[in-house]
N, C-alpha and C positions, 0 to 999 in steps of 0.2 A: 727586926725588920720594921716594926712600928716607927722607930726613930727615923729610919730611912724614908719612910712614907711621909712623915711630917716635914722633914728637910726638903723632900721633893716638892711638896705643895708650896712651902714657903719660898723656895728659890725660883720655881717656875712662875708663881704668882707675882713675885717681885719683879722678875725680868719682863713679864707681860705688861705689868703696870708701867714700867719704864718705857717700853715700846709705844704703848698707847698715849702716854703723856707726851712723848716726843712728837707723835703724829698730830696731836691737837695743837701743840706749840708751833709746828712748822707746816700747817695746812697750806695747800697751793691756792693762789688766787688768780693765776693766769696760765695759759697753755705752756709758756716757757718754763714756769715753775713746775708745772705738772710733768712735762717731758724731760727737762734737763736741769731741774732745781734752780732755775734762773741763771744758770751759767756762772754762779759765784761761789762754788765750793772750794775750800782750800785743798792744796795737794795732799796734806797729811790726812784730812778727813776723807778725801776721795780715795786715797790709797787704802785706808781701813775699810771703807764701804765696798770698794772693788774686791778686796780680799774676802769679805763676808759674802758678797754676791757670788763670787766664784767658788768659794769653799762650801759646797752644798752638802746635803745629807750624804751624797756619794763620797765626798772627801772626808767628812767627819766620821760617818758611820761605816760606810762600805769599803773605803780604800784599804784601811788597815786590816779589815776582814778578808778582803781579796788576797792581800799579801800574806796573811797568816795561813791561808790554805794553799796559795799558789807558790809561796816561797820566792825563789829568785825570779821566776817568771813575772811576778807581780811588779817588778821594777819598771816595766814598760809604762805603767800609769804615772809613776813618779817622774820619769824622764819626759814623757809626752806632755803631761799637763803643765809641768814647770817650764819645759822648753817652749811650749806654746806661748807662755807669758812673755818670754824674752822676744819671741817673734812679734808679738803684738806691740810690745813697747818700742821696738826698733823700727818695724816696718810700717805699722798701720796707724797707731794711736795719734801721733802728731799731725799726720796728713789729714786724717778724718776730722780732727779737731779744727784744723785750719779751714776745712771745707765748710764747717759750721752748720750742718743739718742735724735734725733731731734723731733720725733713725737710719739703719742700714738700707731699708727699701727707699728712703728719702735720698740717700747718696746715690744708689744705683739708678733710681728714676731720673734724677737731675744729670748725673754723669753720662748716662746713656740716652738722654733726651727722648725718653719713651715711656708712655703710660703702660705699655705691655711689659716692659722691663720691670717697672715698679710693681705691677700685679704679680709677676712671676716671683719677685723678691719677697712680696708679702706672703705668698703661698709657702715659700721655703721657710720664712721666719716663723710662720704659724706651725708648720710641721715640726721644726726643730724645737720650738718653745713648748708646744703641748707634749711632745715626746718626753722632754726633760722634766716639765713641771708635774706630770702625773706621778713620777717616782718620788718627787719631793713630798707631795701630799700623802703618799703611802708611808713615807718615812715618818711624817708627823703622826700618822695613825698608829704606827708601831710603837713609837716612844710613849705616846699617851696611853696606849693599851697596857703597856707593861708597868709604867710608873704611877699613873693615876688610877689604875685598875678599872678602866672603862673599856668597852669594846672598841675595836679599830674604827668602826663606822662613826661612833660618837667622837672619837679622837680626831678624825678627819674633819668633822663638822666644826669642832672647837677651833681647829687650825684655820679653817675657811673664814670663820667669823673674825678672828684676829687679823689675818692678812687683808681681808676685805676692808676692815676698818681703816688701817693705816695706808693701804695702797690706794683706795678710792678717795680718801680724804686728803692725804698729803701728796699723792703722786710721787714723782722722783724726789721732790724736796723732802717729803716725809720719810720716804724709803731710805734716802741717803743717810740722814742722821739716825734713823732707827738702825741701819746696818752698821754704823760706827759702834753703837752700843752692843749690837749682836756679835761683832767681831771680838770685842773685849770679853763678852760672856763665853763665846765658843772657844777662844784660845786658852783662857784660864781653865775652862772645863776639860780641855784636852790635855793640857800640860800638867796639872796638879796630880791626877792619878798616875801619869807616866813617870813623874819624878818620884812619887811614893813607891811605886812598884820597882823602879830602877834601884832605889836605895835598899828595898826589901830583898831583891834577888842578887845584886852585885855589890851593894855598898856604895855605888857611884851615883851621885845626885843628878848627873847629866844623862838623860835617857839615850841620846845619840851615841855616847861613849860607853854607857852601861851595856848596850846591846853587844858590843865586841869585847866586853871585859870578862874576868873570871868570876865564878860564883862566890858568894860570900860565906859558903859553908866550909871554906878552908881546904877544899879538895884540889884547888888549882885548875879545875876544869873550866874551859871557856864555855859561856852560855850557848853560843851557836853550835859548838861541838856536841854539847848535851842534847840540844834540840835535834840535830842531825841523827844522833844515836836513838833518841826516842822515836823519831819518824821512821827510820829504817827497821827498827824492831817490830813496828806495827804493819810493815809492808808498804809504807808510803815511800816516795822518792826522798832522797836526802834534801833537807830544807834549802841548802845553799846550792843545789844543782838546778839547772834549767832544762826544760823539755822542748821549748819552742824553737823552731828553726830561726837562723839569723835573719832570713828574708821576712818572716812573719813579725819578729821583734821590731825590725826596721819599719815595716808597713804600719803596725799598730802605733808605734811611737810617732811617726810622721802624721798619721791620721789624727791622733790626739792633739799634736802640736798645731796643725793647720785648722783643726776643728775649734780649738781654744781661741785661736786668732780670728776665727770667723763667727764666734758665738754672738748673736745680736745683743743679748742682755749685758754682755761684758763690754762690747764696743761702745754702747751708748753711754757708759760711765764717763768716757773721755770727752763727752760734750758738756759735762757739768762743771768744768773748771773755767777760769777766766781767760787764760792764755795758752798758746801752744806749748810754751815752755813748762807750764804747770801740768799738761797732759803727760809729758815725758817724766817729770818728777813723780807724779802720782803712780805711774806705771812702775817705776823703780821701787817706790815705797811699798806698793802692793806686793811686788815680788819678794821683798824682805819679810813682810807680814805673813805671806803664804809659806815661805821657806821654813818659818818656825814650826808650822804644823807638818809640812811635808817631810822635813828631815826627822821628825819625831815618829811619824806613822810606822816606818819599818821596825823601830824599837818596840812600839806598842804591839805590833803584830807578833814579834818574837816572844814578848812577855806573855801575851794572851794565849798563844798556841802552846807554849811550854806549860803554863798553869793548867790549861784545859786538859791536856793529855795526862798530866800527873794526877789531876783530881778525879778523872772519870775512868780511865782505862784499867780494866780488870777489877774495879771496885764493886762492892755490893750495891745494888740499886737502892735497897731500903736505907742504906747509910749515906745516901747522897745529901750534901748540904742544902740549906734552904734555898739558895740562889737557883739550884737546878730545878726545884719544884716550881719556883716563881716563873722561870722562863718556859718550863714545860706547859704551864697554863696558857701561854700565848701561842703555843703550837710551833714555836721557832726552834725548839729542841725536842727531840722525841726518842724514846727507847722502846725497842721491841725485843723481848727476851726469846730469841730463836731456839736456843738449846736448853732453856728451862733451868739454868743453874743459878739464876738470881743475880748474876754478875753482868756488868756492862762490857761487852766485847767491842772495842772500838778499833777496827782494823781496816786496811785498804780494800780487802776482798769484799765485794758487794754482797756475795752470797752469805758470808758469815758475820758481816758487820751489823751491829745491833743499835748503833747510835746515829741519828741524823741531826746535823747541826746547821742551822742557817747562818752563813758567814756574816750576815749583817748584825748578829748579836755580839760579835767578838769585842768591839769597843765598848758597847753599852754594858755588857756583863762583866767586863774586865775588873772593875773595882770590887764587885761582889765576889768574883772567883778568888781575888787576892785578899779578901776579907778586910777591905779598907773601911775607914770610919763612915758613918751614915751620911754625914754632910757631903762627902765626896761622891757618893752614889746619887744624891739629889742634884749635885752640881753637873754631873754628866748628862742627866736628863734635860736640864736647862740648856746645856751646850748643844745637845742633839737637836732640840727644838729650834734654837737660834740659827743653827746651820741650815736646817730645812726651810724655815720660814723666810730667812734673808734671801735665799735664792728663789724661792717661790714668788716672793714679792717682785724681784727684779724681772723675772720671766713674765709675770702677769702684766707688768707695765709695758714690756715689749709687745705682748699680744694686743693690749688695749691701744697703744699708739699705732701699731700696724693697721688696726681696723679704723680708728678714728681719724688719724692724721694722713696715713698713706692711701687708704681706700676711700673713706667718705669725703675728706676734705680735698684730696688731690685728684680723685678720679670721678666719684659719683656726684659730689655737690661742692664745686669750687667756690661758690658764693657763701658758704657757711661762715657765720660770725665766730669770733674768738670764744664768746660765751657758749655758743652752740657746740663748738668743737670740744670745749672743756667738758660739757655735759655728755657728749658722745664718748669721750675718753673714759669718763667715770662709769657710764653704762656698760661700755665694752669691758672694762676691768671687772665689773660685777659679774657679767656674763662669763668671762674667762675663769673667775674663781669658782663659779658653779660647775662649769665643765671639768675643771681640774679636780674639784671635789668628787664629782661623779666617778672619774677615773681612779681616784684614791680609794673610794668605797667599793667600786666594782672593777678592779683592775683586769683588763683583758689579759690573758695568760702571758702576753708578750711584754707587759710594761717593765718588769724588772730587767728583762733581757735587753730591751731597747734603750734604756736610759744611757748606757755606755755608748750606744750607737748614735745618739744625738750628735756626738762629736764628728762621727763619720759623715753624717748628713750635712753638717755645717761645712766640713772640709770639701765635700763633693759639690756643694751649691755655691756658697758665698765666697770662699777664699779666692778662687781664681778671678771672679768678677771684680773683687775689691783690689787685688794686686794689679791686674791688668788696667783697671780703671785709674789707678794712681800712677803706675810706672810706664804705661804704653798709651800715649795720647792718641794714637791712630786706631785704637780699639773701638769698633762701632757697636751699635745696639743689637744688630742682627746676630753678630758673633757672641756677644755676652748672653743674650737670651737663649740661643741654641746651646751654648756651653752649660748654662745653669740647668736647663731642662734635661740635657743628656746626662750630666753628672748625678743629679738627684734621682732621675728615673732608674739609672743603673744601680745606684746604691739601694734604692727601695726594692728593686727586683732581687738583688743579692741577699738582702735581709729576709725578704719573704721566702726565698727558696732555701737558703742555707742556715738561717737562724730560727725562723718561725715555722717552717714546714708547711707553708700555705700553698706551695706549688708542688704537688706530688708528695712522696715520702721524704722525710728529712734526710738529706744525703750524709754520708760519712765524711770524716776529715780528709780522707784520701781523695775525695771528689772536689775539694775546694779548688777554685781556679788559681793557678800559679802557686798553690800551697798557702794561700793567704786566707786567714780567718775572717769572719764577718766583721769583727772589731777593727781589723786592719784594712778592710776593703775600701774604706773611704779614700785611702791613698791612690788606689787604682782609678776609682771614680773621679777623683780630683784631676788626675793626669788626663783622663778622657775629656773632662770639661775643658782643660787648657787646649788640648789638640783640636777639639771640635770648634771652640771659640776662635782660635787663630785661623783655622781652615775656612770657616764661614766668613770671617772678617776679610780674608784675602779676596773673595769673589763677590763681595757685596759693597754697599754704598760707602763713600768717603765720609769721614767724621767732619761735621761743620767746623769752620775756622774758630768760631767763638768758644766751642767746647774744647778744642785743642788748646786755646789760650788759657781757658779756665784750669785745665789740667797742669799746664806749665806753671801757673800761678800757685797752685796747691803745693808744688814741689819746691818753691823758692822759700828758704827759711825766713821767718818773720824778722824784720829789722835790717835785712840786707839793703845796702845803699844808704843807710842812715848813719853808718860809722863815720867818725870824723878822722880825716887823714892827719897823721902826726908829721 
């Protein structure tokens, strides 16, 4: 393990040195560079940066962990998040890029000709972004605590210092080129262990195919059949069976799709390219870069789950390998010997089960469980940090631009100079890092639960306002404001009641409205937003003619009318 420790230090320090070097090289000198990297990023670089921005600690660390425990039901995350990207690329990115504003509240404030609409959008952006970023900082703390053998609080503070440096100094320009490097680190870190373990278990070097292949022990048994057998023996549901209703699967998938398309830190990436055509290209490239990780995650989940069950179930606790003791020290895996036989009883029945496993460790512990070389273990640590830090930086920029550009410059102090606005943006980013770090060190009990719900909040608030703003020129500000407030209020209420237990006792699943889980309720709240917006719109003011003309112009493809007739 000493070798793994050395490799971890070397690879993490090298990657951090690279990020800081890029931040110094690409520091921002204007608000345009700070907010949108000067609008001059190539589609390839923007595609990689977008992929890194979007593939957070949730994608790198948690998604395969969720799938490894939920089995078939975990597929909603793959469908929802990937489908959301298609929605974003086709429906939103090119139009928002043509509109040419820095932020989502900027678009909503201008399109709905209202300071109130802008303030509501800022409020929604801050709720979504802080909800999401708190989980990223916690992820940074977990990776540091395990691999650098510091406590989680110290890990979070180290992460804060790194993010603060390149987010505050470089703004979107520094973050974009840092994220290109982070994408390369995280995808390499995710794929190398997956390929190693796929060869080890099935002899197939392609993890996506290895997952459905026969075992390399010559038995002719398919890996998934073996995992189904191991799961049912322990009383768990068969891995390839699903337990969620079709309605709930549909609702979660749609909430994740619409939420992805409404996430402010992802949308702002499409303002960083030169042309509308480049926005489409970078969205397509991002989808390709994301698909590499997303098609591999189910395979990693299957490998990790199989290895975990075979390593721990029914084995003597004293004979557990070193990786078990290492993770036990973090508190993310624990054993309670209930029957005193010295063996680990890992079963579905909560009364007799003696093993508690935090699903977030599955990807990080996977190379150790599979006994891979020390440099691979170090690589996964660098990858996990790259995933968490890249998304944290993107979110912090959204928070800082929402405060400095949308609130201070456009509402409170319109006569603010560009230099003053740049300082306001940097101070806002620093403040946001401190708040995010506080949530990482002292997570309210709900942080882990709420990270996935950030997508529901984005779907319930932003998605209808953006879609109606682009495709319905007669949509007025009263309707948009009423819809956003109704959608986000309903979603926050449902989360508070059915996920967090803040309103009375936590109800059972049987009491969910329409049988929809809190993760899927963003779909219902989004539909309420659409209905309220359209109803209020019908009985309130007419949209000004110049706004209708502006919306018409957004929808006309660039270059129309310039073609030469043959």
